[in-house]
GUPA-640100 format. One record per residue (C-alpha): residue in one letter; z, y, x. Coordinates in Angstrom, 3 decimals. Layout:
<recs>
<rec code="a" zz="Z" yy="Y" xx="X"/>
...
</recs>
This chain:
<recs>
<rec code="x" zz="11.109" yy="-11.098" xx="-17.546"/>
<rec code="x" zz="7.710" yy="-13.147" xx="-17.720"/>
<rec code="x" zz="7.682" yy="-16.831" xx="-18.145"/>
<rec code="x" zz="6.246" yy="-18.823" xx="-15.337"/>
<rec code="x" zz="3.353" yy="-20.950" xx="-16.539"/>
<rec code="x" zz="1.433" yy="-23.782" xx="-14.805"/>
<rec code="x" zz="2.591" yy="-27.098" xx="-13.186"/>
<rec code="x" zz="4.846" yy="-27.150" xx="-10.155"/>
<rec code="x" zz="2.058" yy="-27.970" xx="-7.783"/>
<rec code="x" zz="-0.184" yy="-24.943" xx="-8.832"/>
<rec code="x" zz="2.911" yy="-22.717" xx="-8.676"/>
<rec code="x" zz="3.683" yy="-24.039" xx="-5.131"/>
<rec code="x" zz="0.064" yy="-23.535" xx="-4.026"/>
<rec code="x" zz="0.183" yy="-19.959" xx="-5.298"/>
<rec code="x" zz="3.563" yy="-19.180" xx="-3.587"/>
<rec code="x" zz="2.122" yy="-20.573" xx="-0.385"/>
<rec code="x" zz="-0.893" yy="-18.388" xx="-0.646"/>
<rec code="x" zz="1.452" yy="-15.302" xx="-1.256"/>
<rec code="x" zz="3.565" yy="-16.277" xx="1.630"/>
<rec code="x" zz="0.650" yy="-16.630" xx="3.909"/>
<rec code="x" zz="-0.948" yy="-13.054" xx="2.650"/>
<rec code="x" zz="2.506" yy="-11.606" xx="3.334"/>
<rec code="x" zz="2.721" yy="-13.075" xx="6.727"/>
<rec code="x" zz="-0.697" yy="-11.804" xx="7.678"/>
<rec code="x" zz="0.270" yy="-8.222" xx="6.436"/>
<rec code="x" zz="3.554" yy="-8.501" xx="8.574"/>
<rec code="x" zz="1.370" yy="-9.591" xx="11.515"/>
<rec code="x" zz="-0.970" yy="-6.678" xx="11.102"/>
<rec code="x" zz="1.833" yy="-4.326" xx="10.594"/>
<rec code="x" zz="3.563" yy="-5.679" xx="13.957"/>
<rec code="x" zz="0.333" yy="-5.736" xx="16.067"/>
<rec code="x" zz="-1.739" yy="-3.003" xx="14.526"/>
<rec code="x" zz="0.233" yy="-0.069" xx="16.197"/>
<rec code="x" zz="0.168" yy="-1.883" xx="19.605"/>
<rec code="x" zz="-3.826" yy="-1.753" xx="19.561"/>
<rec code="x" zz="-3.757" yy="2.083" xx="19.301"/>
<rec code="x" zz="-0.633" yy="3.141" xx="21.009"/>
<rec code="x" zz="0.464" yy="3.295" xx="24.686"/>
<rec code="x" zz="3.968" yy="2.360" xx="23.737"/>
<rec code="x" zz="4.915" yy="-1.156" xx="25.080"/>
<rec code="x" zz="4.316" yy="-3.989" xx="22.654"/>
<rec code="x" zz="7.845" yy="-5.062" xx="22.695"/>
<rec code="x" zz="8.801" yy="-1.743" xx="20.789"/>
<rec code="x" zz="6.842" yy="-3.012" xx="17.727"/>
<rec code="x" zz="8.503" yy="-6.504" xx="17.855"/>
<rec code="x" zz="11.402" yy="-7.286" xx="15.487"/>
<rec code="x" zz="14.789" yy="-6.633" xx="16.540"/>
<rec code="x" zz="16.282" yy="-9.178" xx="14.137"/>
<rec code="x" zz="14.320" yy="-12.105" xx="12.977"/>
<rec code="x" zz="17.126" yy="-13.146" xx="10.472"/>
<rec code="x" zz="16.820" yy="-9.539" xx="8.780"/>
<rec code="x" zz="13.056" yy="-10.008" xx="8.602"/>
<rec code="x" zz="13.473" yy="-13.576" xx="7.082"/>
<rec code="x" zz="15.930" yy="-12.134" xx="4.445"/>
<rec code="x" zz="13.701" yy="-9.068" xx="3.573"/>
<rec code="x" zz="10.679" yy="-11.470" xx="3.332"/>
<rec code="x" zz="12.590" yy="-13.928" xx="1.145"/>
<rec code="x" zz="13.919" yy="-11.233" xx="-1.135"/>
<rec code="x" zz="10.558" yy="-9.636" xx="-1.448"/>
<rec code="x" zz="8.946" yy="-12.960" xx="-2.362"/>
<rec code="x" zz="11.740" yy="-13.576" xx="-4.920"/>
<rec code="x" zz="10.983" yy="-10.062" xx="-6.498"/>
<rec code="x" zz="7.347" yy="-11.091" xx="-6.824"/>
<rec code="x" zz="8.127" yy="-14.392" xx="-8.299"/>
<rec code="x" zz="10.355" yy="-12.807" xx="-10.898"/>
<rec code="x" zz="7.786" yy="-10.316" xx="-11.933"/>
<rec code="x" zz="4.515" yy="-12.390" xx="-11.952"/>
<rec code="x" zz="3.162" yy="-12.994" xx="-15.279"/>
<rec code="x" zz="0.505" yy="-15.649" xx="-14.601"/>
<rec code="x" zz="0.368" yy="-18.283" xx="-11.905"/>
<rec code="x" zz="-2.434" yy="-20.490" xx="-13.110"/>
<rec code="x" zz="-4.677" yy="-17.535" xx="-13.920"/>
<rec code="x" zz="-5.404" yy="-15.823" xx="-10.652"/>
<rec code="x" zz="-7.633" yy="-13.132" xx="-12.225"/>
<rec code="x" zz="-4.626" yy="-11.230" xx="-13.593"/>
<rec code="x" zz="-5.570" yy="-11.316" xx="-17.223"/>
<rec code="x" zz="-2.506" yy="-11.522" xx="-19.356"/>
<rec code="x" zz="-2.594" yy="-13.546" xx="-22.582"/>
<rec code="x" zz="-1.800" yy="-11.958" xx="-25.809"/>
<rec code="x" zz="1.532" yy="-12.839" xx="-27.347"/>
<rec code="x" zz="0.639" yy="-15.152" xx="-30.307"/>
<rec code="x" zz="3.730" yy="-13.868" xx="-32.362"/>
<rec code="x" zz="3.700" yy="-10.054" xx="-32.066"/>
<rec code="x" zz="6.560" yy="-8.243" xx="-33.596"/>
<rec code="x" zz="5.902" yy="-6.428" xx="-36.749"/>
<rec code="x" zz="8.402" yy="-3.817" xx="-38.024"/>
<rec code="x" zz="8.116" yy="-2.174" xx="-41.435"/>
<rec code="x" zz="9.072" yy="1.498" xx="-41.061"/>
<rec code="x" zz="9.609" yy="3.185" xx="-44.371"/>
<rec code="x" zz="7.339" yy="6.396" xx="-45.007"/>
<rec code="x" zz="10.228" yy="8.669" xx="-45.583"/>
<rec code="x" zz="11.789" yy="7.750" xx="-42.228"/>
<rec code="x" zz="8.430" yy="8.437" xx="-40.467"/>
<rec code="x" zz="8.131" yy="11.810" xx="-42.218"/>
<rec code="x" zz="11.740" yy="12.539" xx="-41.194"/>
<rec code="x" zz="10.926" yy="11.818" xx="-37.642"/>
<rec code="x" zz="7.679" yy="13.846" xx="-37.799"/>
<rec code="x" zz="9.738" yy="16.868" xx="-39.156"/>
<rec code="x" zz="12.314" yy="16.741" xx="-36.526"/>
<rec code="x" zz="9.750" yy="16.761" xx="-33.820"/>
<rec code="x" zz="7.883" yy="19.522" xx="-35.479"/>
<rec code="x" zz="10.989" yy="21.717" xx="-35.397"/>
<rec code="x" zz="11.401" yy="21.394" xx="-31.674"/>
<rec code="x" zz="10.312" yy="24.650" xx="-29.895"/>
<rec code="x" zz="7.774" yy="24.280" xx="-27.493"/>
<rec code="x" zz="8.901" yy="25.199" xx="-23.973"/>
<rec code="x" zz="6.601" yy="27.034" xx="-21.492"/>
<rec code="x" zz="5.847" yy="24.732" xx="-18.586"/>
<rec code="x" zz="7.672" yy="25.815" xx="-15.282"/>
<rec code="x" zz="5.807" yy="28.179" xx="-12.924"/>
<rec code="x" zz="5.056" yy="25.930" xx="-9.999"/>
<rec code="x" zz="3.934" yy="28.965" xx="-7.997"/>
<rec code="x" zz="7.165" yy="30.835" xx="-8.317"/>
<rec code="x" zz="8.718" yy="31.452" xx="-4.891"/>
<rec code="x" zz="5.920" yy="29.561" xx="-3.252"/>
<rec code="x" zz="5.403" yy="32.423" xx="-0.690"/>
<rec code="x" zz="9.200" yy="32.221" xx="0.178"/>
<rec code="x" zz="8.896" yy="28.489" xx="0.614"/>
<rec code="x" zz="5.833" yy="29.087" xx="2.850"/>
<rec code="x" zz="7.720" yy="31.666" xx="4.894"/>
<rec code="x" zz="10.739" yy="29.147" xx="5.385"/>
<rec code="x" zz="8.374" yy="26.555" xx="6.617"/>
<rec code="x" zz="6.448" yy="28.965" xx="9.022"/>
<rec code="x" zz="9.633" yy="30.405" xx="10.372"/>
<rec code="x" zz="10.993" yy="26.855" xx="10.987"/>
<rec code="x" zz="7.807" yy="25.875" xx="12.671"/>
<rec code="x" zz="8.199" yy="28.928" xx="15.144"/>
<rec code="x" zz="10.925" yy="26.816" xx="17.008"/>
<rec code="x" zz="10.513" yy="23.294" xx="15.791"/>
<rec code="x" zz="6.810" yy="22.809" xx="15.651"/>
<rec code="x" zz="4.378" yy="21.299" xx="18.138"/>
<rec code="x" zz="2.509" yy="23.662" xx="20.478"/>
<rec code="x" zz="-0.385" yy="24.335" xx="18.058"/>
<rec code="x" zz="2.008" yy="24.705" xx="15.042"/>
<rec code="x" zz="4.143" yy="27.252" xx="17.001"/>
<rec code="x" zz="1.220" yy="29.192" xx="18.047"/>
<rec code="x" zz="-0.108" yy="29.508" xx="14.476"/>
<rec code="x" zz="3.369" yy="30.186" xx="12.977"/>
<rec code="x" zz="3.935" yy="32.848" xx="15.506"/>
<rec code="x" zz="0.688" yy="34.627" xx="14.549"/>
<rec code="x" zz="1.637" yy="34.521" xx="10.867"/>
<rec code="x" zz="5.136" yy="35.715" xx="11.749"/>
<rec code="x" zz="3.642" yy="38.723" xx="13.609"/>
<rec code="x" zz="1.309" yy="39.256" xx="10.525"/>
<rec code="x" zz="4.459" yy="39.499" xx="8.337"/>
<rec code="x" zz="6.108" yy="41.797" xx="10.980"/>
<rec code="x" zz="3.171" yy="44.237" xx="10.852"/>
<rec code="x" zz="3.024" yy="44.103" xx="7.085"/>
<rec code="x" zz="6.770" yy="44.860" xx="6.733"/>
<rec code="x" zz="6.471" yy="47.708" xx="9.211"/>
<rec code="x" zz="3.739" yy="49.224" xx="7.089"/>
<rec code="x" zz="5.691" yy="48.906" xx="3.958"/>
<rec code="x" zz="3.286" yy="46.550" xx="2.490"/>
<rec code="x" zz="5.926" yy="44.001" xx="1.265"/>
<rec code="x" zz="7.777" yy="44.583" xx="-2.001"/>
<rec code="x" zz="11.614" yy="44.843" xx="-2.023"/>
<rec code="x" zz="12.065" yy="41.337" xx="-3.589"/>
<rec code="x" zz="9.865" yy="39.646" xx="-0.805"/>
<rec code="x" zz="11.606" yy="41.492" xx="1.951"/>
<rec code="x" zz="14.970" yy="40.364" xx="0.523"/>
<rec code="x" zz="13.914" yy="36.923" xx="0.085"/>
<rec code="x" zz="12.600" yy="36.727" xx="3.635"/>
<rec code="x" zz="15.462" yy="38.453" xx="5.107"/>
<rec code="x" zz="17.908" yy="36.027" xx="3.448"/>
<rec code="x" zz="15.883" yy="33.092" xx="4.508"/>
<rec code="x" zz="16.203" yy="34.230" xx="8.240"/>
<rec code="x" zz="19.956" yy="34.889" xx="7.750"/>
<rec code="x" zz="20.437" yy="31.246" xx="6.793"/>
<rec code="x" zz="18.731" yy="30.132" xx="9.973"/>
<rec code="x" zz="21.044" yy="29.397" xx="12.943"/>
<rec code="x" zz="19.868" yy="29.645" xx="16.511"/>
<rec code="x" zz="16.730" yy="31.494" xx="15.701"/>
<rec code="x" zz="14.385" yy="32.569" xx="18.386"/>
<rec code="x" zz="14.060" yy="36.247" xx="19.397"/>
<rec code="x" zz="11.039" yy="36.753" xx="17.282"/>
<rec code="x" zz="12.702" yy="35.867" xx="14.093"/>
<rec code="x" zz="15.618" yy="38.130" xx="15.256"/>
<rec code="x" zz="13.256" yy="40.826" xx="15.574"/>
<rec code="x" zz="11.597" yy="40.160" xx="12.268"/>
<rec code="x" zz="15.132" yy="40.026" xx="10.586"/>
<rec code="x" zz="15.906" yy="43.615" xx="12.002"/>
<rec code="x" zz="12.510" yy="44.927" xx="10.735"/>
<rec code="x" zz="13.268" yy="43.579" xx="7.246"/>
<rec code="x" zz="16.911" yy="44.803" xx="7.375"/>
<rec code="x" zz="15.400" yy="48.282" xx="7.905"/>
<rec code="x" zz="13.262" yy="47.975" xx="4.911"/>
<rec code="x" zz="16.027" yy="47.087" xx="2.621"/>
<rec code="x" zz="17.923" yy="49.837" xx="0.693"/>
<rec code="x" zz="21.620" yy="50.052" xx="1.607"/>
<rec code="x" zz="23.720" yy="48.190" xx="4.313"/>
<rec code="x" zz="22.730" yy="44.573" xx="5.138"/>
<rec code="x" zz="25.029" yy="41.969" xx="6.227"/>
<rec code="x" zz="24.286" yy="40.489" xx="9.588"/>
<rec code="x" zz="21.388" yy="42.835" xx="10.350"/>
<rec code="x" zz="22.445" yy="42.655" xx="13.996"/>
<rec code="x" zz="22.553" yy="38.809" xx="14.264"/>
</recs>
């Protein structure tokens, strides 16, 4: 934890400045939405002033505990006049280097794997939970997937992933039921829940 430096008056002045800035930010947050919203202003007012005071005090306490400089407002931190010096024997350094060199390098994870399935899940969810424009665009994309599935343009792994995604959804709309049936027809062998 940092040591507080400066006399009590400069610390109190700085804490007062912090409190005023925080109060200004709270005021902006409270009244900012009311300038651009048609919701009544009372909606943005605090429900519990005691809670607000407690949160403000705990936030200020956090700031005070983690501030390094009070009398130096430019934020520059002075170097420690007594740096810690530790002598590490060369054989210990070589041993550490050898152990790190023996570690096999791992391939980074493929962040694009299953990306198409994730996108499908989101689009399928937007069909019945999105706003009007999102529903419209999601419906267009689902119809494109439907057409591709009917033409046999989707590989079996993609068809299976999409089908399993749809089977995990409850209360899905008719469009997604139809897609689930089309996908079930593309899968080899019997599929569970093809009629749902």
